[in-house]
C-alpha positions as CSV (number, residue, x, y, z in Angstrom):
1,M,84.5,129.3,165.8
2,I,84.1,131.7,162.9
3,K,87.8,132.7,163.0
4,A,88.8,129.0,163.0
5,L,86.5,128.3,160.0
6,C,88.0,131.2,158.1
7,A,91.5,130.1,158.9
8,S,90.7,126.6,157.6
9,L,89.2,128.0,154.4
10,L,92.2,130.2,153.8
11,A,94.6,127.2,154.3
12,A,92.6,125.1,151.9
13,A,92.6,127.8,149.3
14,A,96.4,128.1,149.6
15,L,97.0,124.4,148.9
16,P,96.6,124.6,145.1
17,A,98.9,127.6,145.0
18,L,101.5,125.7,147.0
19,A,101.2,122.7,144.7
20,Q,101.7,124.8,141.7
21,T,105.1,125.9,143.0
22,A,106.5,122.4,142.7
23,P,108.1,122.1,139.2
24,P,106.6,119.4,137.0
25,P,108.9,116.5,136.0
26,P,110.9,117.2,132.9
27,P,109.3,116.0,129.6
28,V,110.5,112.7,128.3
29,I,111.4,113.1,124.6
30,V,111.9,109.9,122.6
31,P,114.8,110.3,120.1
32,P,113.5,110.2,116.5
33,A,115.9,107.3,115.6
34,V,114.3,105.2,118.4
35,A,110.8,105.9,117.1
36,Q,111.8,105.1,113.5
37,L,113.2,101.7,114.5
38,R,110.2,100.9,116.6
39,D,107.7,101.8,113.8
40,A,109.7,100.0,111.1
41,A,109.8,96.8,113.2
42,L,106.0,96.5,113.0
43,G,106.6,95.1,109.5
44,D,109.1,92.5,110.7
45,Q,109.2,89.1,108.9
46,L,112.3,87.6,110.4
47,A,110.9,86.5,113.8
48,F,108.2,84.4,112.2
49,R,110.7,82.9,109.7
50,I,113.0,81.8,112.5
51,T,110.0,80.4,114.4
52,E,108.8,78.5,111.4
53,D,112.2,77.2,110.4
54,L,113.2,76.0,113.8
55,T,109.9,74.2,114.5
56,T,109.9,72.7,111.0
57,E,113.5,71.7,110.5
58,V,114.2,70.5,114.0
59,G,110.8,70.1,115.7
60,P,110.6,69.1,119.4
61,R,113.9,69.8,121.2
62,A,113.9,68.0,124.6
63,A,116.8,69.1,126.7
64,G,119.9,67.0,126.6
65,T,118.8,64.9,123.6
66,E,120.0,64.4,120.1
67,A,117.2,66.7,118.9
68,E,118.5,69.6,121.1
69,A,122.0,69.0,119.8
70,R,120.6,69.4,116.2
71,A,118.8,72.6,117.3
72,R,122.1,74.0,118.6
73,A,123.9,73.3,115.3
74,W,120.9,74.8,113.5
75,A,121.0,77.9,115.7
76,V,124.7,78.5,115.2
77,E,124.3,78.3,111.5
78,R,121.3,80.7,111.4
79,L,122.9,83.3,113.7
80,R,126.1,83.3,111.7
81,S,124.2,83.6,108.4
82,L,122.4,86.7,109.9
83,G,125.8,88.3,110.5
84,F,126.1,88.2,114.3
85,A,129.6,88.1,115.8
86,N,131.3,85.6,118.1
87,V,128.7,82.9,117.6
88,R,129.5,79.9,119.8
89,V,128.2,77.1,122.0
90,D,128.9,77.0,125.7
91,P,128.4,73.3,126.5
92,F,127.5,71.7,129.8
93,T,126.4,68.3,131.0
94,M,123.2,67.3,132.8
95,P,121.0,64.4,133.7
96,V,118.2,63.7,131.2
97,W,114.7,62.2,131.7
98,V,113.2,60.5,128.7
99,R,109.5,59.8,128.2
100,G,108.4,56.3,127.2
101,P,105.1,54.7,126.3
102,E,102.4,55.8,128.7
103,S,98.7,55.1,129.3
104,A,96.1,55.1,132.1
105,A,92.6,53.8,132.7
106,I,90.0,53.5,135.3
107,V,89.7,49.9,136.2
108,A,86.8,50.0,138.6
109,P,83.9,50.8,139.1
110,Y,83.5,52.2,135.5
111,P,86.3,50.9,133.3
112,Q,87.5,53.5,130.7
113,P,90.7,55.0,129.3
114,L,92.2,58.2,130.6
115,V,94.5,60.6,128.8
116,L,97.6,61.7,130.6
117,A,101.3,62.7,130.3
118,A,104.1,61.8,132.6
119,L,105.7,64.7,134.4
120,G,109.4,65.3,133.9
121,N,111.5,63.2,136.4
122,S,108.6,60.8,137.0
123,A,109.7,57.3,138.1
124,A,108.6,54.5,135.9
125,T,105.9,52.0,136.8
126,P,106.5,48.3,136.6
127,A,106.4,47.2,132.9
128,A,102.9,45.7,133.4
129,G,101.7,49.0,135.1
130,L,100.7,50.1,138.5
131,T,97.1,49.4,139.7
132,A,95.9,51.0,142.9
133,E,93.0,52.8,144.6
134,V,92.8,56.6,144.1
135,V,92.6,59.0,147.0
136,R,91.5,62.5,146.1
137,F,92.7,65.9,147.5
138,A,91.6,69.4,146.7
139,D,95.1,70.9,146.8
140,V,98.6,70.3,148.1
141,D,97.7,71.7,151.6
142,A,95.0,69.1,152.0
143,L,97.5,66.4,151.0
144,R,100.0,67.7,153.5
145,A,97.4,67.6,156.3
146,A,96.4,64.0,155.6
147,P,97.6,61.2,157.8
148,P,100.0,58.9,156.1
149,E,97.7,55.9,156.5
150,Q,95.1,57.7,154.2
151,V,97.7,57.8,151.4
152,R,100.0,54.8,151.9
153,G,100.0,52.4,148.9
154,K,97.4,54.5,147.0
155,I,97.5,56.7,143.9
156,V,97.1,60.4,145.0
157,Y,94.9,62.6,142.8
158,I,95.1,66.5,143.2
159,G,92.4,68.5,141.4
160,H,93.6,72.1,141.9
161,A,92.2,73.9,138.8
162,M,94.1,76.9,137.4
163,P,92.2,80.1,136.4
164,R,93.1,82.4,133.5
165,A,95.0,85.6,134.1
166,Q,96.5,88.1,131.6
167,D,99.8,88.1,133.5
168,G,99.9,84.4,134.1
169,S,100.0,84.8,137.8
170,G,97.8,81.7,138.5
171,Y,100.8,79.6,137.4
172,G,102.6,80.3,140.7
173,V,99.9,79.2,143.1
174,F,98.0,76.7,141.0
175,G,101.2,75.0,139.8
176,A,101.9,73.7,143.4
177,P,100.4,70.2,142.7
178,R,103.1,69.6,140.0
179,R,106.0,71.2,141.8
180,L,105.3,70.0,145.4
181,G,102.6,67.2,145.1
182,P,104.9,64.4,144.1
183,T,107.3,65.0,147.0
184,V,104.6,65.2,149.6
185,A,102.8,62.1,148.2
186,S,106.0,60.1,148.2
187,Q,106.8,61.1,151.8
188,K,103.4,59.8,152.9
189,G,104.0,56.5,151.2
190,A,101.9,56.9,148.0
191,A,102.4,54.4,145.2
192,G,102.0,57.2,142.6
193,I,100.4,60.5,141.9
194,V,98.2,62.0,139.1
195,I,97.3,65.7,139.0
196,R,94.9,67.9,137.1
197,S,96.9,69.5,134.3
198,I,98.4,72.9,135.1
199,G,96.5,74.6,132.3
200,T,93.4,76.6,131.4
201,D,92.1,74.7,128.3
202,W,89.4,72.0,128.0
203,H,91.0,69.8,125.4
204,R,92.2,66.3,126.0
205,N,95.8,67.5,125.8
206,P,97.6,66.9,129.1
207,H,100.1,69.5,130.2
208,T,103.5,68.1,131.1
209,G,106.2,69.9,133.0
210,V,109.2,69.3,135.3
211,M,109.1,68.4,138.9
212,T,111.7,67.2,141.4
213,F,111.6,64.9,144.4
214,A,112.9,67.0,147.3
215,D,113.9,66.4,150.9
216,G,115.0,62.8,150.3
217,A,111.7,61.7,148.8
218,Q,111.9,58.5,146.7
219,P,110.7,59.0,143.1
220,I,107.3,57.6,142.4
221,P,105.3,57.5,139.1
222,A,103.8,61.0,138.5
223,A,101.6,62.3,135.7
224,A,99.1,64.9,134.7
225,L,95.6,64.2,133.4
226,S,94.1,66.3,130.7
227,N,91.5,68.6,132.2
228,P,88.5,66.8,130.7
229,D,89.9,63.5,132.1
230,A,90.4,65.1,135.5
231,D,86.7,66.1,135.4
232,Q,85.7,62.6,134.5
233,L,87.8,61.1,137.3
234,E,86.2,63.5,139.8
235,R,82.7,62.6,138.6
236,V,83.5,58.9,139.1
237,L,84.9,59.6,142.5
238,G,81.7,61.5,143.4
239,R,79.3,58.7,142.3
240,T,80.6,55.8,144.3
241,R,81.1,55.0,148.0
242,G,83.5,52.2,147.2
243,P,87.0,52.4,146.0
244,V,88.0,53.8,142.6
245,T,90.9,52.0,141.1
246,I,93.1,53.1,138.2
247,R,96.0,51.6,136.3
248,L,99.1,53.7,135.2
249,V,101.7,52.6,132.7
250,L,104.7,55.1,132.6
251,N,107.8,53.7,130.9
252,S,110.2,56.6,131.4
253,Q,114.0,56.4,132.0
254,R,116.8,58.6,133.2
255,L,120.3,59.1,131.6
256,A,123.3,60.6,133.3
257,G,125.9,62.9,131.9
258,Q,124.2,64.0,128.7
259,Q,125.2,67.2,126.9
260,S,123.3,70.5,126.4
261,G,124.6,74.0,125.9
262,N,123.8,77.7,125.5
263,V,124.1,79.3,122.0
264,I,125.6,82.8,122.3
265,A,126.0,85.5,119.7
266,E,126.8,89.2,119.8
267,V,126.3,92.6,118.3
268,P,129.6,94.4,119.1
269,G,129.3,97.8,120.7
270,R,131.3,100.9,120.1
271,D,132.5,100.8,123.7
272,R,134.2,97.5,124.0
273,N,134.4,97.8,127.8
274,A,130.8,98.6,128.3
275,P,128.7,95.9,130.0
276,P,126.4,94.1,127.6
277,V,122.6,94.1,127.2
278,L,121.6,90.5,127.4
279,V,118.6,89.4,125.4
280,A,117.5,85.8,125.8
281,C,115.2,82.9,125.0
282,H,115.5,79.2,125.5
283,L,116.2,76.7,122.7
284,D,114.9,73.5,124.2
285,S,111.2,72.5,124.3
286,W,109.1,69.7,125.7
287,D,108.8,66.6,123.6
288,Q,105.0,66.7,122.9
289,G,104.6,69.7,120.5
290,T,107.2,71.6,118.4
291,G,107.7,74.3,121.0
292,A,106.5,77.1,118.8
293,L,105.2,79.4,121.6
294,D,107.6,77.9,124.2
295,D,110.0,79.1,123.1
296,A,110.9,79.2,119.4
297,A,108.9,82.4,119.1
298,G,110.9,84.0,121.9
299,C,114.1,83.2,120.0
300,G,112.6,84.7,116.9
301,I,111.6,87.8,118.7
302,V,114.9,88.6,120.4
303,T,117.0,87.7,117.4
304,A,114.9,89.8,115.0
305,A,115.2,92.8,117.3
306,A,118.9,92.4,117.7
307,K,119.3,92.1,113.9
308,R,117.4,95.4,113.4
309,I,119.7,97.2,115.8
310,M,122.8,95.7,114.1
311,D,121.6,96.7,110.6
312,A,120.8,100.2,111.8
313,G,124.4,100.9,112.9
314,R,126.7,100.4,115.9
315,P,125.2,100.5,119.4
316,L,127.2,102.0,122.2
317,R,126.9,98.9,124.3
318,P,127.3,95.4,123.0
319,I,124.2,93.2,122.7
320,R,124.5,89.6,123.7
321,I,122.0,87.1,122.4
322,V,121.6,83.9,124.4
323,W,119.5,80.9,123.3
324,F,119.6,79.0,126.6
325,G,119.7,75.2,126.7
326,A,117.7,73.0,129.1
327,E,115.4,75.6,130.5
328,E,112.4,73.4,130.7
329,V,113.9,70.8,133.0
330,G,115.5,73.0,135.6
331,L,117.1,76.2,134.2
332,F,120.4,74.3,133.6
333,G,121.4,76.8,130.9
334,G,120.7,79.9,132.9
335,L,122.5,78.5,135.9
336,D,125.5,77.5,133.7
337,Y,125.6,81.1,132.3
338,Q,125.4,82.5,135.8
339,A,128.3,80.4,137.0
340,K,130.5,81.5,134.0
341,Y,129.4,85.2,133.6
342,G,127.0,86.1,136.4
343,K,129.7,88.1,138.4
344,Q,130.4,90.2,135.4
345,P,128.5,93.5,135.1
346,H,125.5,93.5,132.7
347,H,123.7,96.7,131.7
348,A,120.4,94.8,131.6
349,L,119.0,91.3,131.3
350,L,115.8,90.5,129.3
351,E,114.2,87.2,128.3
352,S,111.3,86.4,126.0
353,D,109.7,83.2,127.3
354,F,105.9,83.7,127.5
355,G,104.6,83.0,124.0
356,A,104.1,85.4,121.2
357,D,101.0,87.4,122.1
358,R,101.3,91.2,122.4
359,V,103.4,92.9,125.0
360,W,101.1,94.9,127.2
361,R,103.2,96.1,130.1
362,V,106.8,97.0,130.8
363,D,108.5,96.5,134.2
364,S,112.0,97.2,135.0
365,K,114.6,97.2,137.8
366,L,117.6,99.0,136.5
367,G,118.9,100.3,139.8
368,E,119.9,103.6,141.4
369,G,120.5,106.5,139.1
370,R,118.8,105.0,136.1
371,S,115.2,106.2,136.5
372,D,115.5,108.5,133.5
373,E,116.5,105.5,131.3
374,A,113.6,103.5,132.6
375,R,111.1,106.3,132.0
376,L,112.4,106.8,128.5
377,L,111.8,103.2,127.8
378,Q,108.3,103.4,129.1
379,K,107.6,106.5,126.9
380,A,109.1,104.9,123.8
381,L,106.9,101.9,124.2
382,E,103.6,103.8,124.7
383,P,102.7,104.0,121.0
384,L,102.7,100.2,120.9
385,G,99.9,100.1,123.5
386,I,102.3,99.1,126.3
387,V,101.5,100.5,129.7
388,P,104.1,101.6,132.2
389,G,104.5,99.1,135.1
390,S,106.8,98.8,138.1
391,L,110.2,100.5,138.2
392,D,111.3,98.0,140.9
393,K,110.6,94.6,139.4
394,A,111.9,92.4,136.6
395,E,111.7,88.7,136.0
396,G,112.5,85.9,133.6
397,S,113.1,82.1,133.8
398,D,116.8,81.6,132.9
399,I,117.7,85.1,134.0
400,G,115.8,84.8,137.3
401,P,118.7,83.7,139.5
402,M,120.9,86.5,138.2
403,L,118.1,89.1,138.7
404,A,117.8,87.7,142.3
405,A,121.5,88.2,142.7
406,G,121.1,91.9,141.9
407,L,121.7,92.3,138.2
408,P,119.5,94.9,136.5
409,G,116.6,93.7,134.2
410,V,113.6,94.6,132.2
411,T,110.4,92.6,131.6
412,L,108.4,93.1,128.4
413,E,105.3,91.3,129.7
414,Q,103.2,89.5,127.1
415,D,99.5,88.8,127.3
416,G,99.2,85.4,128.8
417,T,95.4,85.0,128.6
418,R,95.6,82.0,126.3
419,Y,99.1,80.9,126.9
420,F,98.2,78.2,129.4
421,D,95.8,76.7,127.0
422,I,98.8,75.5,125.0
423,H,101.7,75.5,127.4
424,H,103.5,72.1,127.6
425,T,101.0,70.3,125.4
426,P,101.0,68.7,122.0
427,D,99.2,71.8,120.8
428,D,102.3,74.0,121.1
429,T,102.7,74.2,117.3
430,L,103.3,77.0,114.7
431,D,99.7,77.6,113.8
432,K,99.2,79.1,117.3
433,V,101.5,82.0,116.6
434,D,99.6,85.2,115.7
435,K,101.8,87.0,113.2
436,L,100.6,90.5,114.0
437,Q,101.1,90.1,117.7
438,L,104.5,88.6,117.0
439,Q,105.4,91.7,115.0
440,Q,104.3,93.9,117.9
441,N,106.7,91.9,120.1
442,V,109.6,92.6,117.7
443,A,108.8,96.3,117.7
444,A,108.8,96.3,121.6
445,W,112.1,94.5,121.8
446,T,113.7,96.7,119.1
447,T,112.6,99.7,121.1
448,A,114.0,98.3,124.3
449,L,117.3,97.5,122.7
450,A,117.5,100.9,121.0
451,V,117.1,102.6,124.4
452,L,119.2,100.2,126.5
453,S,122.1,99.9,124.1
454,G,122.9,103.6,124.6
455,G,122.2,105.0,121.1
456,I,123.1,103.7,117.6
457,E,125.7,105.3,115.5
458,P,124.8,104.9,111.8
459,R,127.5,103.1,109.8
460,T,129.6,105.2,107.4
461,P,129.1,104.0,103.9
462,A,132.3,102.5,102.4
463,R,134.0,104.8,100.0
464,G,134.9,103.4,96.6
465,R,138.5,103.6,95.4
466,R,139.5,106.5,93.2
467,R,140.5,105.5,89.7
């Protein structure tokens, strides 16, 4: 027993010594030029100027509309004036849903108005409106489990409330009433559907958003109640044993074959054959606000960062700036880009589409043999208060299908704690943009581009002629 104990103690004592024989990982040294670009970008003014100008001079930019066309012309002019190369529009056509006059009210037992917004692709009600009994469900699964006779001819209400999360992760699970609810309600014979807004605020600002009718479901009227109005409807439903009746008026329409497009610009690289680093945002917005956080700020951020790299010199790899069209209504711009360029190699894909609050984490999925590049990016971002995240994950809305197809990507993840207070509401306006946090974003993106573009060669000053 004593011999065994001694052997165990000796083995335990040897473990630290064995551990010390493994060499530590090599230090990660951030090139001074990268650090200088990062620190200088904290004083950026261009990103806010782009955000302000776009939201002021164009305003709301619903996909496929005349307003989005004006936004594309505006973007081309601004990107050319900033000195970017190969500025162009890649057009595509798409169906367009157009919001019309809309209203709602409880008819019985306690008559009163409700505040709501139609969801993208909602069917229209009759001109005089749709009046029917409301049937309540806690979530989509409860609706799916309900027998059709419980739903048929009624207006479905789903009250799945979304919690706050820094990374916005609640949007996936708690967005199901908008994404799936209309299809399930239609399949069970519902006359219409209203949902609690997919948002975390308590203002009477309903959150719109796109949905589609899948699996052959016939379109029905579909709308989102503001969160206070959803609370009110739930209180009414809880106080009566009899039916609760509401009236919906949604006068929307659909137009076929409308034009949208992606606005593309470039910073040429020293190696013309090198795959580009794609940095993206989306130009379109919903029609209720001016799309300041979603996504004018994203366009300001990526463009300001690319401009800083261009002004510093010539990157090894080209940088491709893409302001995607028609993101909000189905990723039409991202899918069009993928169809045209998705089989070409890209060094990395990045997209800014989560507001303008500070970047707090960096994730990446750059592929085999590029771990040193990923770790350099993590190290270079640390002074901005950005923590290292996964080395096997990247995401983005328009770039998502290309990432899923295997292209490499980086995610500069922004703080989303307050994002879903504002997302897809009339409150998405310029005053919600925090200038200091916006500047931190530009510094993060400038750093990422400085690393991913493979090093910047300062421009040689032009020599004057000898006289």
